[in-house]
N, C-alpha and C positions, 0 to 999 in steps of 0.2 A: 370548422376545428377540427382535427384530427382527435377522436375521441378513441382512449385506449380501454382493451375489454377488461372489466373488474369482475372477479367471482366473489369476493368475498361480500356478505350481505351488507356491511357497514359500508362499503367504498361503493357499492352498487349505487346506496343510496345518494353518497358524494355526487358520484358520476353524472346521476339525473339532476341533480341540484344545478351543478356546473353547466350541463348541455341547457338545461332550461334557463339559465340566468343568461346564455350567449343568445339565446333566442328572444327574450325581454329587449336586449339592446341591440336589437337589429340583424343578428347573425340569420336567424329562420324567422317565418312568420310564428307567431305566437299561436298557442292553442286557442281553439272558439270557445266562447262561453256557452255554458250549459244552456240546454232546451228543457222541455217539460218532463218531469221526473216518469218513469215507465210505469204504467198501472200496477204491477206486480214488481216490488222491490227485490232485486236481486241480493242487494248486499247491504246488511245491516251491522252497524257498529254500536255494542251496548256493553254495561259493565255487569259482571257475573260476582258476586259477594261470596267471598271465601268464608271459612268457618270462624277467622278471627276479625271478621268485618271489612278486610282489606278487598278493594274494588278492583278487579282485573280486567282490563280492556280486550274484548276479541272482536274481530270482525267475522261475520259469517257470508259465505257465498252459497246460494242454490242455484240449480238450473234454471235458466228463463221457462217459466211456463209451468212450474214444477206443478202436478196434482195435489189436492189434500190426501188422496189414499195412497199415494207413492212412497215407498221408503228406500233411503238411501245409507249407503256406508259413508263413513266420513274419514277424511284425512285431516290430521291437526298438526300445524308447523308453527311452534312456540319460539320466539325471539327475544333477544335484548335490542335487537338495533331497528326498534320501530316497526310494527306490524303493518303500517301504512302512512304516507304522507297525507297531508291537510293541501288539498290544491283548491286554490281560489276560483270559483266557478267552471270546474272543468266537467264535461259530461263525461259519464260513467267510462264510455270506450277510454278515457285516457287519465284514469284514477290509478292507484296503485293496485297492484295484484292482479289487475283486469284478465291479462293475458294467461297469467298462472291460473287464477280461476276458472277461466273458459276452458284451459286443458283439461283439468279435473273434474268440472261439471260436464263436458262433453263426452267424458269417460265414465260418466254415471256417479260421480261422489260429490258432497258436499265438501267444501273446504272450509276449515275453520283456522284464522292466524291468530296469535296470541302475543300480547306485550307482557313478558315476564314482570312478575313483581319486581316495585321499584324503577321501574325503566317505561320508555314510551308514556302512555297515557294512562297506566297503571298505577294505582295507588302503592304504598310499601316503601321498604327501604332496601338496600342490597348489604348483607354482612361482609358478602364474598359471591362470587360466581356460582350457581348452580348450588345455593344453600337449601337445607331440608325444607325450609317452607315453602321455597320455590317449587320444589319438586315435589310436594305434596300439592299444591295448587294444582298441579297438571292433571292429577287424577280427580279432583274437583271440576275440573274442565269437563273432564268425560264424563263423569254423572251428569251435568248439565247437558251434554250433547245428548245422550242415548234417552234422556228426559223429553227430548223435543220429538213433534210429532211427526217430522221427515226422516226421523233417524231410524235405521234398522238396528241398532243396538251393539254394531261393530265398528270398532275404531282402530285407526293406524296413524302412525306419525312417520314424519320424516322431514329431512332440513341437511343443509349443508353447514358444516363448521358448526357454532353455537347452537344453530337451529338442529344439529344432528346429535350435540349433547343432549339437548333435551329430548329428542326422540327416545335415545336410548334410555336417559333417567325417567321417562314416563312409566318404564316397565318396573320401576324400584316399587311403584305402589300395588304392583301386582292386582291390577284392576282386570276382573273377567271379560270386560268388553274389549280390551286392548289385544289383538289377535297378531298385529305383525308392525315392525317398525325398520326404519331405514336410515341409520345413522350415517351420512355420506360426508366423507373428510372430516369426520369429528375427531375431537382430543379425548382418546378413551383415557389417557393417563396425563392428565392436562401439565402436572407438575413434570414429568420424567421425559415428555414427548415436546413439548412446546415451550414451555416457559423456563423452567431448568434443567434442559437437556444433559446428563451427567452432572449436574450440581452446578451448571455454569449459567449465569442469568442471561438470557435472550433480551436485552435491552433494544436493540433494533426493532423487535416484534413490540414488545410491551409497553414501551414508552409510546409510540404511537397510537397504539392501540388504546391505552387509558386514556390518553387526552381526548381522543375522539369520542369514545362512550360517555366521558363525564361531560362533554359538550352534548350528546344526544339526552342523556339524562336531564340536563337543563333545558331541553328545547332551543337549543342555540343552532338554529338553522344557518346565520351568517358565518358562525365560526365555523361551522363544519363545511361549508363552502368557500370559506376564505375571502368572504365578501365583506367590503366595510364600505360606509357613508352610502353615496348614491346607487353602489351596486347592490349592497344591503338592502335598500329601500326597494328597488326594483326586483330584488329576489322576493319578498317579503309580500309583493304585489300578486306572484304567482304561486309560492307555496310557502306556508308559515311554520311549519315543522310537523311533529307528529300530529295524525289526525285522533281529532277528540270524539267520544261517542255521539250520536245522532242527538240524545236527548241534552247534550250539553250545548245548548244554542248560544248560551252567553260566553263558553270558554272560560267558566269561573271554577269548572268541577278540575279541567287540566291544569290551571294555576293551581288549585292545591295539590293535586298529584305531585305536579313538577316540585312543589315546595318540599315535599316529603322525600325527593331524591336527593336533596342538600346533605342528608346524614349518610349517602352511598360510601364505601370505603373506595378511595381511590388505589387502583391496583399497583401500579408503579410505584408510588410513594412507598406502600407496604411492602413490596417485594425488595427495595432495597435496603430493607432491615431484616431480610428472612433469608434464611439459607439453607435450614435443613427442613424437612417434610412436618416436623411437629414443633417449630418454631411458632411463637405466638405471630398471628396476622391480622393488622390492621387495628383500628381504634376500637373494635370491639373485643379485642383480646382471642379472637377466635384460636383454638388449637388444632393441632392435626389437621389442618385445611388441605394439605398436599394429598390426601387420599379421600375425604369428605366432599370434594368439590368435583371428582370426576367418576366416571361410570365404573373405573378399576376399584374404587373402593367400595362398590355396590354389587359386586358379581355374585354373592348369594342369592339377592332378591331379585337380580334380574334374570338369574338361572331359574329360581323359581316360577318365575311369570311363564316359561315355556314360550313366550311370544319368537315368531320366526323373524329373522334379521336378513336385511338388502343391504349389503356394505361395500360402497365403494371408496378407495383410496388410490394415493399416489406415491410411486417411489420416492421421490423428492419434494414430498408435501409436509414440511418439519420433518418429524420423525413418527409421524402418527401411524405407518406401515407397521412398526413394532408393536403398538396398540392392538391392530388389527389381527396380528399374527400370534399374537399372546392371548386374546379373548378367544380366539377361534381354538386354541389346544386347552382353554381351560374350562369352560362351560358348554353345556350340550345342546343348547338352544340351536333348533337349525338355522345355519348362517350359509348365505350364497355370498360369496368375497369375488370384487375384481380388483386387481392390481393392476394400475396402468402407468405408462409415462406421461401422467396429467401434473397441471398445476392444481392448485387447491380449487377444487370446484368442478375441474375437469373443463374449463375453459379454452385451454392451451395445451398442446401437444410439448412434451420436455424431454423427447429422447435426444439426448446429446450428439447422437450422430446423424441427425436429420435436418434439415435448414430450419430455422429458428420461426418460420410463417407457416411450416407444415399443418393442415387443418387438422384439428381433434378428431380421433376417432375412438368410438363411435360417436356421431356430431349429436347434437343437443335434443332433436327429435327421436333420435335412437335410444338416447338415455332415459328419456321421459317414457317411452315405449316399454322398456324394460321394468321400470319402475312401476307401472302401471299393472303389468302384467303379473309381478309380485305382488300386488295388493289385491289383486283380482282373485289370486288363488285362496286368499285370506278371509277376505271383508265380504265379498258377494255371496249370495245365497249357493248359486251353482258353482261354487268353488272348489278346487281339488282339496286345499289345506295342506298342500304338501311344498316345501321348499327343499332343494337338495342341499345338503352340507358339502359345499367345495369350494376351493380357492382356483381362480382363473388368472393367471398372471402372465403378464407381456414381459417379454426378454427386450430390452433396448439394444440397438444394435442389429439384432435378429429379424424384427418386425413380425415375430411370432407369439401365439397366445398358449398358453398351456393350461391344462386341466389336471388338478391333484385333489386327493381328498386327505391328504397327509401333508404335514409340514414339520420339518424340512421335506421337500419332494425326495424322491426316491433317485437314486442313480448318480450322487455326487459323492467324490470322497474329500477328505479334509488334506491339503498340502501345504505342507509348511515352507514358508520362504523366510530365509534369514537374512539380517542385516550385515552386509559385507564390507569388506574395504573398497575405498574410492568410488562409495556412493551405488554398490551393487546390490541386488536384490536375488538372492541364492538359494537352492534348494538344498544345498550341501550344509551338514551341520559345522559350525564354526571350529577351526583346529587352532588358534592363537591363544595362547594363555594369557593374553592382557590386551585388549583392542577396544577402543572406544572414539566414538566423535562428540564434539563440543559444537554448541549451537546456543548463542545468545537471542535469546527471544526478540523478533523484530515485532514490534507493536503496529506498524503501519500495514501488515500482511492483513488481507481481505478476500473475500470472495463476492464482494460487490453487493450491488442493491437491489438484484433479481435472484437472490439464492433462496434455497430449501426453506429458510426460515422469514424471508420478507413474503412470500406469496400467501402464507397463511394470514397476513396481514393486510393482503389487499394489493401487493404488488403485480399480482398476474403472473404471467409467463416465469418458468425458471430457466435463465439464461446465465451459466458459469462464461460459456467462450473459451477461448485459447488459456489454459492456465501456467502456459509456460513463464511468462513474466512474472506471475506471482510465487511460483516454484522457486525461482531464484533467491527469494527471501526466506525460504524453509529449508528445512534439511530433509534431504530427498534419498530414496533408494530405489534403482529401477533394474528391473530385470533383462535379460537377452531377449531377443524377439523370440516370439513363441515359434514354437517348430509346428504346430496346426491350430485350427480355431478351436478356442476354448470358451466355456462358459460358466461365470461364477453366479450362481444363484444360492441364497442362503444368506449366513449372517458371518462375516469377517471378524475375528477375533484378534486383537493384537496385543503383544507381552513387550513390555519396554522394561528394561534393566536401567535405570536411571537416575543419578544425583543431580539435586538442584542447588543453588546457593540461597534457596529461599524455603520457608515453610509450607507456602501456597503457590498456586499458579494453575493455569488450565493446559491441560495437555489435548490437542486436537490432531485427529490423524485423518488424512485423506487417502483414499484410494481412489486411483487414475488410470486412463489409459493413454499410452501415447505412440502415436502415429509414427510411421517412419519417417515421414518429414518433420518432425518434433512437433506437433501439433499435440497440446495435451488436454485430455476429456475428463471432466470430474464425472467419477460414478457414485461414491459415495463416501459418508465421514462418521467419524466416531468423537467424542469429548468427553472429558473427566475432569472436574476438579479435584486437587491433590487432596484436601482436606476431607473429603469425602470417599476416599480410596479403600476405606476398609470393608473385607468381603466378609460376609455373616451366613451361617448357617442355619438362621431363621427361614422358614418358607416364605417365599413371594407371594404378594396377591394375585398374581398371574404369571402364566408362564414366560420365562425370560430366557435369552440365548446365549448369554454370558454369563460372568460372575455377578451372585446377586449382592447388592448393597442395600442396607435398610435406609440411607440417607436422611437418619436421625441424627439428633446433636450428640446423644450418647456415645455414637459410634464415631464421631470426628477422629481424624487420625493425621494430624499435619507432618510434612516430611522434617526430617532433622537434616539440615544444611551440610552437604558433603556425604552424605551416607546412602548407599546405593538402595534403591526401592525397587520392589517388583509391581509394576503396575500393568493391569490385565483388563481390557474390555472390549466390549463387541460393539463394531460400526453399524449402523442404520442397514437394516436388510437392503439387500439389493439383486437385481437380475440382468446380466450384460453379457454381451457376446467381444470376447477380445479374438481380434482375427488374427491369422497367420502372418509374422512379420511386424505384429504390433506388441508393444512392451507394457509390462505392469510396473505402476510407480506408488510408493508410498511417500507420502510427504508427512512430515511434522512440523506442526506450529505451536506456538503457546497464545496466540491470539487471534481473532478474527476483527479487524476494526469495523467499526459500523454495526456491527451483530451481538458481539459477546460482549458484556462487562469486562472490565481489565483486570485480570488478577496475576500477584498479589495487588488488593485494594491501595495500598500504600504509596504505589506508584514506582517501587523498585522493581529493576530488569532482572529476572532471573539468566542465568547462564546455566544450561541443561548440559550433561555428561552421559551419552546414550551407550550403554555397553554391548559388547557384539562379541564377547570372548567365547572360549569352549565352556566356562561355566555358567556364562549369565549370558545368553544368545538370545538377545532380542530378536524379535519375528512377527509375522502375520501369517494365522491360518486362514485358508481360504477354499470353500467349497465350491470345488471344481469339477468338470468332465469335459472331455474332447468331444466334439459335435461337429457335424456336416449342417449348413443351412443351405437351402435351395437360393442359387444366386449370390451364394456368399454374402448372406445378410441384405443390408440395405446399403451397402459401402462398395464402393469399387474396388 
């Protein structure tokens, strides 16, 4: 069977389960049974009891042959996607995390992997993701680590996605042993950059994710692998679900822990009743969850920790790049940032101007080496203790990396492009006293199943393909061919003077490259739910790059049908090269089928009137500069 590469922690588990099931059914030879255990156990699974009596399951991996007098730094990865699988009679070399542990152990580190409270084999319940008690647990796990005879008293944390969130949130405890963290592809502002970008609910991600984690929390291995009847029985002969602790030989403790998970909030069901950051969330009636569940709501504590940060993010990995840049310009922690053309987790290259099978660069080995180099500087006795504060970003279509210590980078000017007649995008201010375009929202419009929002849920590579056919469903404005190569790097901002027949709706704006042969390449997008459009003067929690909106219910601002409103919002940050002869396109939609919840929710179909006259000039502002690239970038 051809296996698709997955980068999400959750879907990596599912992928392994499916592959294992195929092997059990005769596709490949089943793994051998275990032999005698090694005299010195490298891997231990045990419970650590928290301040409130809740037991948290952890796995500890130590280098083979570690002598008692040796002291090691520790890296920690905390997850809510099972710290390890329970495999039946598998030798150590085939158990979960063996390869990961081997890499860190060989580099001179102990590895500790944690099941978050209310998940995996840990006890407790989850009121919402990254709740305060969960975050506090991680500080107590550090207490346990540094009390061990093999610990040198220094701890770092790392992880992709949710584990990246826990790595960053560990610093909220301001634990003196935590010197460095690596939040990789994490959701710095979960509400604004993944679940409700622009106030629009990302059902394509959240519904599937919510269903999967609910099955994980109930230890439903067959449900995760979509296996029934005989297939389920065959699967259970190989892997039974989450790994219990070593002392739980009867499995009773795991059963008790899973029973407690039944009280967990189901995120998707709760999100359907949730529109603003301060709405009550879930059956526990939690308030202000939009800030509490994300690192962005805890920046004073993160900054006070002084922990150094090593950060990777992709231009098209949900909207997480804006969180990375906002953090960089808000707190003073040392931050070494890499922004690449990567999917969620950097398993695939996502440059739209390269073939879809282009190998990711740097490869996995180089990525790990960079991570270890960072931790060595802060966790080893001979480390320098220094991490440069810098941003290294890749420009799509140019194949080049640029280093900067300021964001936005120097050398770019904002150029305004106005919506003109006959679908033109021009740099001249409109002269007509009354001009507009009408657009009836097409709810079949879609960006497909491998877009920037799907990759965060485990869809792997980001592939938009040729957007020409979908653009026929949208309202588009296209420039004349570029007279020279131009780079767009930064945060585009769109200003719409628009009237709608409805009080609510979604405004989605795409920025695209149109090649001379008509092929349309997706670059970035932005969206805004109409009722969240009110701009406020209140200071944001972190640096933003367009108009600031509180996204609080008190600031709800429905449209008045037929009345023109000025709607201004930023598109998600990007860096792309537009070649001479190519054109820039702005495409306006009111829906993305399969990705976002439909607005208005009553099923009505808005008709939009976009004004583009002398007093109401709809436009997009682009950070641009002319530049030359060796070999004209990556394209002919």
